[in-house]
N, C-alpha and C positions, 0 to 999 in steps of 0.2 A: 417482219412482225414488229421489230423494235421501233421502226419509224411509225408504224401504225399505232402502237401504244403511246408513243410521244405525241402524235397528232391528236389523239383522243384526249390526252391529259392537258394539252395546251388550251383546249376550248372548254374543258370541264374542270371543276374544282377537284374532283376525284372520279374514279370509276371502279366498280367492283369487278371481281373475277368473272362473274357470269356475263356482265355487260361487255367486257373486253373480249371474252371468248366468242360471244354472239356477233359483235361488230366486226371482228377480225376473221371469223371463220376458222379459228385455231383449235387445236386439240388441247386438252388439259396439260399434257407434258410439254408441248411446244410453247404454250403461253407461259408456263411456269419457268422454263429454262431461259426464255428471253427476258422475262421480268427480273429474274435473279441476276442476269448479266447487267441489266440497266441499274439495278439496286447496287451492285458491286462497284460501279463507277460513279455512284451517287447522283444519277440522273432522275431516279424516282425513289420515293419512300413507300414502304409497304407496311400497312397496319392490319393486324389480324385481331378479330374480336368474335364474340358470339352474340347473335341476335336471337333471343330465346335460347333454343338448344342448337341452333344451326350456326356453323362457322361462317364467317364473312371476312373476306380479304378485300381491303381497299388499297388502291394505288393512287399516289399523288406525285405530280411532277415537282422536283425540287427547283430552287432558283438556279442552281448550276445546270440542271437538265433543261430548263427553259432557255437559258442563255445559249447553251450548246446547240439546241434545236434551231433557234433563230439564226445562229451562225451557219448551220448546215443549209437552211432554206435560202439564206442570202447567197451562199456559194453556188447553189443550184441555179438561182436566178441569174447570177453573173455568167454562168456557163451558157444558159439559154440565150441571153442577150448577145453573147459573142459569136453565136452561130449564124 
């Protein structure tokens, strides 16, 4: 799920909780725990707000998160090329 969150945030300015949940097929608790883990290592930034009376949580990839994700993808590509 963490790679899925990062993948979505790499190509979008942000994504809200509902969008991430639908795209990843995750449960509320699963998405919340994985997003908190990414926030803890500063790969994503989480903003909570209200739109009207409804809570809205938005997730953004940080510069650190984008850099680390690119490194991860690069390492995977090297592994694939060496096989």
